[in-house]
C-alpha positions, -999 to +999 in steps of 0.1 A: -108+030-503-102-002-523-067-012-534-062+003-570-044-030-579-075-050-570-103-027-580-123-050-602-157-062-589-182-087-603-219-084-598-239-116-602-274-108-615-289-081-637-322-076-621-331-044-602-307-051-573-278-061-596-281-031-620-286-005-592-256-021-574-234-019-606-245+017-612-235+028-576-202+010-579-194+026-612-202+060-598-176+053-571-150+046-598-150+009-596-143-015-625-175-035-627-186-065-647-222-077-645-232-113-653-266-126-661-278-157-680-305-137-699-297-117-730-311-085-714-314-069-680-345-074-658-359-106-675-370-125-643-385-111-611-378-075-623-399-079-655-435-074-646-441-068-609-468-047-593-450-015-601-454+001-567-426+020-549-444+016-517-431+025-483-468+021-472-464-017-479-434-020-457-451-042-430-432-075-428-453-107-430-440-123-399-472-127-377-494-155-364-522-142-385-501-149-417-494-184-405-530-191-398-541-178-432-515-200-449-529-230-431-565-220-439-558-214-476-535-244-482-561-263-502-576-234-521-559-230-555-571-193-559-562-181-524-540-150-520-514-170-501-508-206-512-484-231-497-477-264-514-480-289-486-452-311-500-424-308-475-388-300-483-359-292-459-355-258-475-391-249-470-394-263-435-362-245-423-373-213-439-407-214-423-392-222-389-371-191-392-401-171-404-420-180-372-389-173-351-388-137-365-424-130-354-412-112-322-393-088-344-424-078-365-426-042-352-388-036-353-384-049-388-415-031-401-401+002-389-367-005-403-381-014-437-402+018-438-372+039-431-352+021-458-381+025-483-382+063-477-345+066-481-346+046-514-369+071-530-344+099-532-317+076-546-340+062-573-353+096-584-317+109-586-307+080-608-337+085-631-331+123-634-294+121-639-296+094-666-328+106-682-347+074-677-384+073-686-401+045-667-438+056-668-435+070-633-468+082-617-465+104-586-501+101-575-497+082-542-510+048-532-545+041-518-552+012-495-589+004-492-609-018-468-645-031-469-648-040-431-642-021-399-620-050-386-596-048-415-595-010-414-587-010-377-559-035-383-545-012-409-546+017-385-523-003-362-499-008-391-501+030-399-489+037-364-459+015-369-451+031-403-453+065-386-425+054-363-405+048-394-412+083-407-440+076-432-470+099-434-501+079-443-536+093-436-570+077-430-596+085-457-634+082-457-654+063-484-662+097-499-625+106-500-617+072-516-641+081-544-625+115-548-590+101-549-598+074-574-632+078-591-627+047-613-627+023-583-659+004-578-671-011-545-684-003-510-658+006-485-655+012-448-624+034-452-589+035-464-554+049-460-537+072-485-499+077-489-493+107-512-455+103-512-456+068-527-454+063-564-453+038-592-433+029-623-423+002-648-395-018-631-384-034-664-381+000-682-362+015-654-337-014-650-332-016-688-325+021-689-302+020-660-283-009-676-276+014-706-264+041-682-241+016-666-227+007-700-221+044-707-202+046-674-179+017-684-196-012-668-191-045-687-224-063-692-219-100-698-254-110-707-263-145-719-236-157-696-242-182-668-222-182-636-215-218-628-198-212-595-176-189-575-146-194-552-131-168-529-097-166-512-077-140-494-066-123-527-098-122-546-127-141-562-127-165-592-159-170-612-165-199-635-187-187-663-200-200-697-220-183-725-254-198-728-261-189-764-245-208-792-254-212-829-276-242-838-255-274-840-225-259-822-209-276-792-215-259-758-192-229-753-161-234-733-160-225-696-140-194-685-123-187-652-123-150-644-106-132-616-120-103-596-110-084-565-146-087-551-180-101-559-215-089-550-242-116-552-275-101-564-287-134-578-323-133-567-336-168-559-302-183-570-284-164-543-287-193-519-268-216-542-241-190-549-238-183-512-234-220-504-205-223-528-188-193-512-192-207-477-222-187-465-258-194-457-283-170-472-317-187-467-336-171-496-368-189-506-386-184-540-420-169-533-439-168-566-460-138-575-483-133-605-494-103-626-515-094-656-508-064-678-541-053-693-537-035-726-560-004-727-567-005-764-592+022-768-604+054-752-632+037-732-607+013-716-583+041-708-611+062-692-622+032-671-588+024-657-574+041-625-544+064-624-539+062-586-521+031-575-542+008-553-537-019-527-565-043-517-552-057-485-578-084-482-572-098-517-535-090-515-537-073-549-519-041-561-523-020-592-503+004-612-511+025-643-481+023-667-487+051-691-519+057-710-522+022-725-512-003-698-527-013-665-508-037-642-527-059-616-505-081-594-506-101-563-507-135-545-478-154-529-471-190-537-447-212-518-439-239-544-402-241-548-385-228-580-416-236-602-420-208-627-452-221-644-480-196-650-510-214-635-544-205-649-561-209-614-537-182-601-543-157-629-581-161-630-585-142-596-565-113-609-587-110-640-619-114-620-608-088-595-600-064-623-634-069-639-652-065-605-634-033-595-632-017-630-661-031-650-655-007-679-621-022-687-621-049-714-597-076-703-594-095-736-558-084-739-545-093-704-509-107-705-501-131-677-467-133-659-452-150-629-419-143-611-401-157-581-395-132-553-362-139-533-374-137-497-355-141-465-374-156-435-374-123-415-384-103-447-353-082-444-329-079-474-294-093-468-269-065-473-237-077-458-203-093-462-198-130-464-173-150-443-147-139-468-147-100-468-142-100-506-178-115-509-208-092-505-245-098-507-274-076-518-303-100-521-335-113-504-357-082-509-388-103-513-419-083-525-401-050-520-371-053-543-384-024-565-391-003-534-358-009-515-332-016-542-319+020-547-311+022-510-295-012-505-274-007-537-260+025-522-253+007-489-235-023-505-214-001-527-203+018-497-195-015-480-175-026-509-153+005-506-149+002-468-122-016-449-129-053-443-133-047-406-156-017-410 
């Protein structure tokens, strides 16, 4: 157990990983302070993702087929996977490590599936205990395929997921129509995972942040962490408020002392880790989404309730209550660029109109976020060189799916002896 005299712990980041981490630490009796530069929780990558809590999407991307697709699509602005050809040392080193992890594709996929299954029970417990409404839909996730080749490739992935404990069954075109009648298209077959579910990540994280506050967690929103230093006795954070009145001078920098720190800083984790003497090679992989407002009864009837994944287009969907439909996808390697690009949003709108022609897309709200992705696609949940420094970051496209389990793991690690 931690030393009562040095029980305080800082969490950098108030996205899904930071808030679930803070909650788990508070449940263990820790004195927790969360820092985030935004005025509210879940304002970046945890704001408008695809909504899926998907053990069925646990396959890691490390494969030669992914590499070949990236090269093929490099000059296609609307491609599902887009790599900016401009080189940088960060990008090149990340991609070299990505290729080096290809031999661990099967092992990492199985591990990720197991972690995703474990995460479900933690997340459901938090939502139930704290009374959090996050538009959850427990209707499973349906993957669909138009060609025999793609279906057979998915069957091989299904076998890997089964080794991780996930039940995912093959379905015929007729069963696809029965599972989700609103879906248009001609299909060879699909795979259905009844145990997967969906929900609004922003609503969940915001609600859990309020629960953290009720449990005594100090939420330092609108506060930027400028740097961190660790020694044998603890960790010092340099922080500064980012919001001042018009015309005021910048707020003064503070130096705050804690017994430990957990870095949950998303794509900024690499910078924080470097300052703490560690290497966490997170790369920002941009994803896009549209949230279609289902304004009238006809729109609502035309939209699906079952969550979908189109593997060929790399697009996922979630129904978020009666009046919202989320369509998300694509991966873009373009540094920390947060611009919402029209040529990346257009394929999402076109896909929605093709698959659900009865939906009016005039009110489709675009969004882009940066996924913090490690080269081997595995989240970094570990101590740093200094045992008072911990990391819970690098979840990539599965932050929503894995966060509840990794938060429990890093909280246990924070309580354990440094040599545990």
